[in-house]
C-alpha positions as CSV (number, residue, x, y, z in Angstrom):
1,M,0.6,-24.7,43.9
2,S,-3.1,-24.0,43.9
3,I,-5.1,-23.5,40.7
4,I,-5.7,-19.8,41.6
5,K,-2.0,-19.1,42.0
6,Y,-1.2,-20.9,38.8
7,I,-3.8,-18.8,36.9
8,K,-2.5,-15.6,38.4
9,S,1.1,-16.3,37.5
10,N,0.1,-17.3,33.9
11,V,-2.6,-14.9,33.1
12,L,-0.9,-13.5,30.0
13,F,-0.2,-17.0,28.7
14,I,-3.7,-18.1,29.3
15,L,-5.2,-15.0,27.6
16,S,-2.8,-15.5,24.6
17,V,-4.0,-19.1,24.2
18,I,-7.7,-18.1,24.4
19,L,-7.1,-15.3,21.9
20,L,-5.3,-17.8,19.6
21,I,-8.2,-20.3,19.8
22,I,-10.7,-17.5,19.0
23,V,-8.7,-16.4,16.0
24,V,-8.3,-19.9,14.7
25,V,-12.0,-20.9,15.1
26,N,-13.7,-17.6,14.3
27,P,-13.3,-16.3,10.7
28,D,-14.5,-12.8,11.7
29,A,-11.8,-12.6,14.5
30,K,-9.2,-13.8,12.0
31,A,-10.3,-11.1,9.5
32,F,-10.2,-8.5,12.2
33,L,-6.6,-9.4,13.0
34,I,-5.6,-9.3,9.3
35,K,-7.3,-5.9,9.0
36,G,-5.2,-4.6,11.9
37,L,-2.0,-5.9,10.3
38,M,-3.0,-4.2,7.0
39,K,-2.9,-0.9,8.8
40,T,0.8,-1.4,9.5
41,G,1.5,-1.7,5.8
42,L,2.3,-5.4,6.0
43,Y,-0.2,-6.3,3.3
44,S,0.6,-3.6,0.8
45,P,0.7,-5.2,-2.7
46,D,3.8,-4.7,-4.8
47,M,2.3,-3.1,-7.9
48,K,5.7,-3.1,-9.7
49,E,6.3,-6.8,-9.4
50,K,6.8,-8.5,-12.8
51,Q,3.7,-10.4,-13.9
52,P,3.4,-13.4,-16.1
53,E,2.3,-12.8,-19.6
54,V,-1.4,-13.6,-19.6
55,A,-3.8,-12.0,-22.0
56,R,-7.6,-12.3,-22.0
57,G,-9.4,-13.2,-25.2
58,V,-6.2,-14.5,-26.9
59,E,-5.5,-18.2,-27.6
60,G,-2.0,-19.6,-27.2
61,P,0.5,-20.8,-24.6
62,G,0.4,-19.0,-21.3
63,V,-2.8,-17.0,-22.0
64,V,-6.4,-17.1,-20.8
65,A,-8.9,-19.1,-22.9
66,A,-11.0,-17.0,-25.3
67,S,-14.1,-16.9,-23.1
68,V,-14.3,-16.7,-19.3
69,L,-17.9,-16.0,-18.4
70,F,-19.4,-14.5,-15.3
71,K,-23.1,-13.8,-14.4
72,S,-24.2,-10.4,-13.1
73,P,-26.9,-10.0,-10.5
74,A,-29.3,-9.0,-13.3
75,G,-28.6,-12.3,-15.0
76,E,-26.4,-10.7,-17.7
77,T,-23.4,-12.7,-19.0
78,V,-20.1,-10.9,-18.9
79,D,-17.3,-12.3,-21.1
80,L,-13.8,-11.4,-19.9
81,S,-12.5,-11.5,-23.5
82,K,-15.0,-8.8,-24.5
83,L,-13.7,-6.2,-22.0
84,R,-10.8,-4.9,-24.1
85,G,-10.5,-1.1,-23.8
86,K,-11.3,-1.4,-20.1
87,V,-9.1,-1.8,-17.1
88,V,-10.4,-4.9,-15.3
89,F,-10.1,-5.5,-11.5
90,L,-11.0,-9.2,-11.1
91,N,-11.2,-10.5,-7.5
92,F,-12.1,-14.1,-6.6
93,W,-13.4,-14.4,-3.0
94,A,-15.9,-16.1,-0.7
95,T,-18.0,-14.9,2.3
96,W,-16.4,-17.5,4.6
97,C,-12.8,-16.6,3.8
98,P,-11.1,-14.5,6.5
99,P,-8.4,-12.9,4.2
100,C,-11.2,-12.0,1.7
101,I,-13.3,-10.4,4.5
102,A,-10.2,-8.5,5.7
103,E,-9.3,-7.0,2.3
104,M,-12.9,-6.2,1.3
105,P,-13.0,-2.7,2.9
106,S,-10.0,-1.7,0.9
107,V,-11.4,-3.1,-2.3
108,N,-14.6,-1.2,-1.7
109,K,-12.6,2.1,-1.1
110,L,-10.8,1.6,-4.4
111,Y,-14.1,0.9,-6.2
112,E,-15.7,4.0,-4.7
113,K,-12.7,6.1,-5.8
114,L,-12.8,4.8,-9.4
115,K,-16.5,3.8,-10.1
116,G,-17.3,7.0,-11.9
117,N,-14.7,6.3,-14.6
118,K,-16.2,4.3,-17.4
119,D,-12.7,2.9,-18.2
120,F,-12.8,0.6,-15.1
121,V,-14.7,-2.7,-14.6
122,F,-14.8,-4.4,-11.2
123,L,-15.7,-8.1,-11.1
124,M,-16.0,-9.5,-7.6
125,V,-16.5,-13.2,-8.3
126,D,-18.0,-15.3,-5.5
127,V,-16.2,-18.7,-6.0
128,D,-19.1,-20.4,-4.2
129,A,-21.5,-19.1,-6.9
130,N,-24.0,-18.2,-4.1
131,Y,-25.2,-14.8,-5.1
132,Q,-27.8,-14.5,-2.3
133,R,-25.2,-15.1,0.4
134,S,-22.8,-12.7,-1.3
135,K,-25.4,-10.0,-1.6
136,K,-26.3,-10.4,2.1
137,F,-22.7,-10.1,3.0
138,M,-22.3,-6.9,0.9
139,D,-25.5,-5.4,2.3
140,K,-24.5,-6.2,5.9
141,H,-21.1,-4.4,5.5
142,K,-22.6,-1.6,3.3
143,Y,-20.2,-2.4,0.4
144,S,-21.3,-1.2,-3.1
145,L,-19.1,-3.7,-5.0
146,P,-20.7,-5.6,-7.9
147,V,-20.9,-9.3,-7.3
148,Y,-20.6,-11.9,-10.0
149,T,-20.7,-15.7,-10.1
150,P,-18.7,-17.9,-12.5
151,L,-20.6,-19.3,-15.6
152,S,-17.6,-21.1,-17.0
153,D,-14.5,-22.9,-15.8
154,I,-11.8,-20.5,-14.5
155,P,-8.4,-21.1,-16.1
156,K,-5.5,-21.9,-13.7
157,D,-3.7,-18.8,-15.1
158,L,-6.4,-16.8,-13.2
159,L,-7.2,-18.9,-10.2
160,T,-5.1,-21.7,-8.8
161,G,-7.5,-22.3,-5.9
162,A,-6.2,-19.8,-3.4
163,I,-8.6,-17.0,-2.4
164,P,-8.6,-14.2,-2.4
165,T,-6.9,-13.8,-5.7
166,T,-6.8,-10.5,-7.5
167,V,-6.0,-10.0,-11.2
168,I,-5.8,-6.7,-12.9
169,F,-5.9,-6.4,-16.7
170,D,-4.8,-3.4,-18.7
171,K,-6.9,-2.0,-21.6
172,N,-5.1,-4.4,-24.0
173,G,-6.3,-7.4,-22.0
174,K,-2.8,-8.2,-20.5
175,T,-2.3,-9.1,-16.9
176,V,-0.4,-6.4,-15.2
177,F,-1.0,-7.5,-11.6
178,R,-1.8,-10.8,-9.9
179,H,-1.9,-11.4,-6.2
180,E,-2.9,-14.4,-4.0
181,G,-3.9,-13.5,-0.4
182,A,-5.2,-10.4,1.3
183,A,-3.9,-7.0,0.3
184,D,-4.7,-3.4,1.0
185,Y,-6.0,-2.0,-2.3
186,S,-6.9,1.4,-0.9
187,T,-3.3,2.7,-0.8
188,P,-2.3,5.7,-2.9
189,E,0.2,3.5,-4.8
190,V,-2.7,1.2,-6.0
191,I,-5.0,4.1,-6.9
192,K,-2.2,5.7,-8.9
193,F,-1.4,2.4,-10.6
194,M,-5.0,2.0,-11.6
195,Q,-5.4,5.6,-12.8
196,E,-2.2,5.3,-15.0
197,L,-3.7,2.1,-16.6
198,S,-6.8,4.1,-17.7
199,R,-4.8,6.6,-19.7
């Protein structure tokens, strides 16, 4: 069998292998694939899933240490324990992470929907602590999300090492949602969940 006949008879297989290689090697291609799967509803987060009892600003077993600090672009320090009375959407991410890249449009849509409400705080924490690279990423994609960098150790109750990780705290500082991996945060279910927390 000649090479041309082999290629003609196996075109679909060869294209599939090439596509697989591109997706494995290129983070943007992997993110594009995950974004496509998000549109099917495959990455819809379960907002009713029981969450572990973790509270910010409270000492004791199974709770976040009193102070978890983040730095804003303006150089201000934000202490997670001082955000009681606010609903906090905390997302750990990195510019090189395909699932992070894939979920970012949905996080930005959620932020745009809620940013006018003073009861919400969004903390998009770049785990690489490279604000310049994060800002460049946000500018390139025209996202308006506020980027922070960590100023203190992140407790394992918040971040085990997997990114993206999203944690939502209610106004009392209790964890009401925690998810590792990409998710679509622009769904009506998520928006309703967040709005109910602000009441």
